[in-house]
C-alpha positions in Angstrom: 38.1 194.7 -111.7 38.7 196.5 -115.0 42.1 196.2 -116.7 43.4 198.1 -119.7 46.4 197.5 -121.9 47.9 200.9 -120.8 50.5 199.7 -118.3 51.8 203.3 -118.0 48.6 204.5 -116.4 49.0 204.6 -112.6 45.3 203.8 -112.1 45.6 200.5 -114.1 45.0 197.5 -111.9 48.1 195.8 -113.0 50.2 198.9 -112.6 48.8 199.3 -109.1 49.5 195.7 -107.9 53.1 195.8 -109.3 53.7 198.7 -106.9 52.4 197.1 -103.8 54.7 195.7 -101.1 52.5 192.6 -100.8 49.5 191.2 -102.6 46.8 188.8 -101.5 46.5 185.8 -103.8 42.7 185.6 -104.4 41.0 184.7 -107.7 38.6 187.3 -109.0 36.5 188.0 -112.1 38.1 190.8 -114.2 37.3 192.8 -117.3 39.8 193.4 -120.1 38.5 196.8 -121.3 40.3 196.5 -124.7 38.2 193.4 -125.5 34.9 194.3 -123.8 34.4 198.0 -124.7 33.9 197.1 -128.4 31.5 194.5 -127.2 29.5 197.1 -125.3 29.0 199.1 -128.5 27.8 195.9 -130.3 25.4 195.2 -127.4 23.9 198.6 -128.0 23.7 198.0 -131.8 21.9 194.7 -131.1 19.7 196.3 -128.5 20.8 193.8 -125.8 19.4 195.0 -122.5 19.0 193.6 -119.0 21.5 192.5 -116.4 24.9 191.3 -117.7 28.0 190.4 -115.8 30.4 192.4 -117.9 33.6 190.4 -117.3 35.7 187.9 -119.2 34.8 184.3 -118.4 36.7 182.7 -115.6 38.8 184.1 -112.7 42.5 185.0 -112.3 44.5 185.5 -109.2 46.8 188.4 -108.4 49.7 185.9 -108.5 48.8 184.7 -111.9 48.7 188.3 -113.2 52.0 189.0 -111.6 53.5 185.8 -113.1 52.4 187.0 -116.6 53.8 190.5 -115.8 57.2 188.9 -114.9 57.1 186.6 -117.9 56.1 189.2 -120.5 57.3 192.6 -119.1 60.0 192.4 -116.4 61.8 189.1 -115.8 63.4 190.5 -112.7 60.0 191.4 -111.1 59.3 189.8 -107.7 56.5 190.1 -105.2 55.4 188.9 -101.8 52.1 187.6 -100.6 50.1 188.1 -97.5 46.8 186.6 -96.3 43.4 188.3 -95.9 43.9 188.8 -92.2 47.3 190.6 -92.8 45.8 192.6 -95.6 42.9 193.8 -93.4 45.4 195.3 -91.0 46.9 197.6 -93.6 44.0 198.7 -95.9 41.6 201.5 -95.2 38.5 200.0 -96.8 37.6 196.3 -97.0 38.0 194.6 -100.4 35.5 192.3 -102.1 36.5 189.2 -104.1 34.0 188.0 -106.7 33.5 185.2 -109.2 30.9 186.3 -111.7 29.1 184.1 -114.2 29.8 185.4 -117.7 27.8 182.6 -119.5 25.2 185.1 -120.8 27.8 187.3 -122.3 29.8 184.4 -123.7 26.6 183.0 -125.3 25.9 186.3 -127.0 29.6 186.8 -128.0 31.2 183.3 -128.5 34.4 184.9 -129.5 34.9 186.4 -126.0 38.1 185.1 -124.6 38.7 183.7 -121.1 40.3 186.2 -118.7 43.7 184.5 -118.9 43.6 184.4 -122.8 42.4 188.0 -122.9 45.2 189.2 -120.6 47.8 187.6 -122.9 46.3 188.8 -126.1 45.2 192.3 -125.2 47.6 193.3 -122.4 50.8 191.4 -122.2 51.6 190.5 -125.8 51.1 194.1 -127.0 53.3 195.4 -124.2 56.0 192.8 -124.6 57.2 194.6 -127.7 57.8 197.9 -125.7 58.9 196.4 -122.4 62.0 198.1 -121.1 61.7 200.9 -123.7 
């Protein structure tokens, strides 16, 4: 799932899940666009081709993201969870949950941050300064 630092965009994954009545707490691979888009340009410069899992290393759950949101953006934010069976009753299309191996990308770009580190550096720290503004 792609994530951008623009928390005002209604299509942003984080913006979306903060609006849901309930979220399912499943870990997934995610992509922090602010970090990985410049890497995609560098991949072109280096002529790196083939199949790449274009995600930050590691996984993060919806609850972990919402905890960061609460800690950095809105201390009064709360949410509720539901399980996959409950979720299936209220969504239109089934959802997939994935853990992708980013070792190939990490080997080519050792500076690539883990998903949790990238969320803090590129999404939550920059937005903390403007929270509530």
